[in-house]
PyMOL Python script that loads the backbone (N, CA, C, O; Angstrom):
from pymol import cmd

cmd.read_pdbstr("""\
ATOM      1  N   VAL A   1      50.137  32.852  52.259  1.00  0.00           N
ATOM      2  CA  VAL A   1      48.525  32.238  52.798  1.00  0.00           C
ATOM      3  C   VAL A   1      47.497  32.710  51.995  1.00  0.00           C
ATOM      4  O   VAL A   1      47.259  33.917  52.030  1.00  0.00           O
ATOM      5  N   ILE A   2      46.595  31.705  51.007  1.00  0.00           N
ATOM      6  CA  ILE A   2      45.728  33.120  49.837  1.00  0.00           C
ATOM      7  C   ILE A   2      44.318  33.186  51.074  1.00  0.00           C
ATOM      8  O   ILE A   2      43.878  32.199  51.665  1.00  0.00           O
ATOM      9  N   LYS A   3      43.827  34.580  51.223  1.00  0.00           N
ATOM     10  CA  LYS A   3      42.860  34.792  51.513  1.00  0.00           C
ATOM     11  C   LYS A   3      41.653  34.176  50.533  1.00  0.00           C
ATOM     12  O   LYS A   3      41.836  33.936  49.340  1.00  0.00           O
ATOM     13  N   PRO A   4      40.379  33.957  51.240  1.00  0.00           N
ATOM     14  CA  PRO A   4      39.585  33.355  50.247  1.00  0.00           C
ATOM     15  C   PRO A   4      39.003  34.543  49.532  1.00  0.00           C
ATOM     16  O   PRO A   4      38.178  34.117  48.724  1.00  0.00           O
ATOM     17  N   SER A   5      39.066  35.545  49.499  1.00  0.00           N
ATOM     18  CA  SER A   5      38.434  36.422  48.478  1.00  0.00           C
ATOM     19  C   SER A   5      39.921  36.315  47.131  1.00  0.00           C
ATOM     20  O   SER A   5      39.742  35.948  45.970  1.00  0.00           O
ATOM     21  N   GLU A   6      41.000  36.651  47.601  1.00  0.00           N
ATOM     22  CA  GLU A   6      41.916  36.421  46.503  1.00  0.00           C
ATOM     23  C   GLU A   6      41.646  34.899  45.838  1.00  0.00           C
ATOM     24  O   GLU A   6      41.559  34.784  44.616  1.00  0.00           O
ATOM     25  N   LYS A   7      41.525  33.774  46.705  1.00  0.00           N
ATOM     26  CA  LYS A   7      41.106  32.650  46.190  1.00  0.00           C
ATOM     27  C   LYS A   7      39.564  32.617  45.373  1.00  0.00           C
ATOM     28  O   LYS A   7      39.377  31.649  44.635  1.00  0.00           O
ATOM     29  N   HIS A   8      38.706  33.425  45.465  1.00  0.00           N
ATOM     30  CA  HIS A   8      37.340  33.879  44.619  1.00  0.00           C
ATOM     31  C   HIS A   8      37.702  34.279  43.481  1.00  0.00           C
ATOM     32  O   HIS A   8      37.051  34.023  42.468  1.00  0.00           O
ATOM     33  N   VAL A   9      38.785  34.960  43.481  1.00  0.00           N
ATOM     34  CA  VAL A   9      39.146  35.889  42.312  1.00  0.00           C
ATOM     35  C   VAL A   9      39.791  34.635  41.149  1.00  0.00           C
ATOM     36  O   VAL A   9      39.387  34.490  39.995  1.00  0.00           O
ATOM     37  N   PHE A  10      41.001  33.735  41.901  1.00  0.00           N
ATOM     38  CA  PHE A  10      41.871  32.917  41.136  1.00  0.00           C
ATOM     39  C   PHE A  10      40.468  31.988  40.444  1.00  0.00           C
ATOM     40  O   PHE A  10      40.314  31.778  39.241  1.00  0.00           O
ATOM     41  N   VAL A  11      39.780  31.644  41.266  1.00  0.00           N
ATOM     42  CA  VAL A  11      38.640  30.443  40.573  1.00  0.00           C
ATOM     43  C   VAL A  11      37.647  31.722  39.382  1.00  0.00           C
ATOM     44  O   VAL A  11      37.147  31.450  38.291  1.00  0.00           O
ATOM     45  N   LYS A  12      37.647  32.680  39.894  1.00  0.00           N
ATOM     46  CA  LYS A  12      36.958  33.423  38.614  1.00  0.00           C
ATOM     47  C   LYS A  12      37.982  33.438  37.384  1.00  0.00           C
ATOM     48  O   LYS A  12      37.581  32.852  36.378  1.00  0.00           O
ATOM     49  N   VAL A  13      39.026  33.922  37.336  1.00  0.00           N
ATOM     50  CA  VAL A  13      40.258  33.990  36.250  1.00  0.00           C
ATOM     51  C   VAL A  13      39.988  32.523  35.772  1.00  0.00           C
ATOM     52  O   VAL A  13      39.806  32.557  34.555  1.00  0.00           O
ATOM     53  N   ILE A  14      39.916  31.554  36.142  1.00  0.00           N
ATOM     54  CA  ILE A  14      40.084  29.830  35.907  1.00  0.00           C
ATOM     55  C   ILE A  14      39.113  29.703  35.310  1.00  0.00           C
ATOM     56  O   ILE A  14      39.357  28.773  34.541  1.00  0.00           O
ATOM     57  N   ASN A  15      38.078  30.049  35.134  1.00  0.00           N
ATOM     58  CA  ASN A  15      36.981  29.801  34.868  1.00  0.00           C
ATOM     59  C   ASN A  15      36.272  30.799  33.541  1.00  0.00           C
ATOM     60  O   ASN A  15      35.226  30.650  32.909  1.00  0.00           O
ATOM     61  N   LYS A  16      37.280  31.777  33.465  1.00  0.00           N
ATOM     62  CA  LYS A  16      37.480  32.823  32.731  1.00  0.00           C
ATOM     63  C   LYS A  16      37.799  32.137  31.509  1.00  0.00           C
ATOM     64  O   LYS A  16      37.237  31.965  30.427  1.00  0.00           O
ATOM     65  N   LYS A  17      39.157  31.719  32.172  1.00  0.00           N
ATOM     66  CA  LYS A  17      40.078  31.103  30.641  1.00  0.00           C
ATOM     67  C   LYS A  17      39.483  29.876  30.053  1.00  0.00           C
ATOM     68  O   LYS A  17      39.622  29.496  28.890  1.00  0.00           O
ATOM     69  N   LYS A  18      38.725  29.240  31.104  1.00  0.00           N
ATOM     70  CA  LYS A  18      38.128  27.666  30.148  1.00  0.00           C
ATOM     71  C   LYS A  18      37.316  28.098  28.722  1.00  0.00           C
ATOM     72  O   LYS A  18      37.338  27.796  27.529  1.00  0.00           O
ATOM     73  N   ILE A  19      36.285  29.384  30.019  1.00  0.00           N
ATOM     74  CA  ILE A  19      34.901  29.580  28.800  1.00  0.00           C
ATOM     75  C   ILE A  19      36.015  30.380  27.358  1.00  0.00           C
ATOM     76  O   ILE A  19      35.822  30.210  26.154  1.00  0.00           O
ATOM     77  N   SER A  20      36.914  31.063  27.871  1.00  0.00           N
ATOM     78  CA  SER A  20      37.518  31.463  26.306  1.00  0.00           C
ATOM     79  C   SER A  20      38.227  30.674  25.351  1.00  0.00           C
ATOM     80  O   SER A  20      38.517  31.051  24.216  1.00  0.00           O
ATOM     81  N   GLN A  21      38.541  29.369  25.942  1.00  0.00           N
ATOM     82  CA  GLN A  21      39.087  28.152  25.110  1.00  0.00           C
ATOM     83  C   GLN A  21      37.657  27.628  24.792  1.00  0.00           C
ATOM     84  O   GLN A  21      37.297  27.554  23.617  1.00  0.00           O
ATOM     85  N   ASN A  22      36.908  27.296  25.718  1.00  0.00           N
ATOM     86  CA  ASN A  22      35.579  26.982  25.129  1.00  0.00           C
ATOM     87  C   ASN A  22      35.273  27.499  24.211  1.00  0.00           C
ATOM     88  O   ASN A  22      35.127  26.793  23.213  1.00  0.00           O
ATOM     89  N   HIS A  23      34.992  29.189  24.082  1.00  0.00           N
ATOM     90  CA  HIS A  23      34.621  29.678  22.985  1.00  0.00           C
ATOM     91  C   HIS A  23      35.031  29.593  21.841  1.00  0.00           C
ATOM     92  O   HIS A  23      34.318  29.500  20.842  1.00  0.00           O
ATOM     93  N   THR A  24      36.439  29.621  21.877  1.00  0.00           N
ATOM     94  CA  THR A  24      37.241  29.607  20.536  1.00  0.00           C
ATOM     95  C   THR A  24      36.937  28.402  19.790  1.00  0.00           C
ATOM     96  O   THR A  24      37.470  28.200  18.699  1.00  0.00           O
TER      97      THR A  24
END
""", "prot")
cmd.dss("prot")
cmd.show_as("cartoon", "prot")
cmd.util.cbc("prot")
cmd.orient("prot")
């Protein structure tokens, strides 16, 4: 079971990866 807080962190990580790819 994924807690809301864990999901929030997961989403942040995904967004960070997307930003990193766009920045490159």
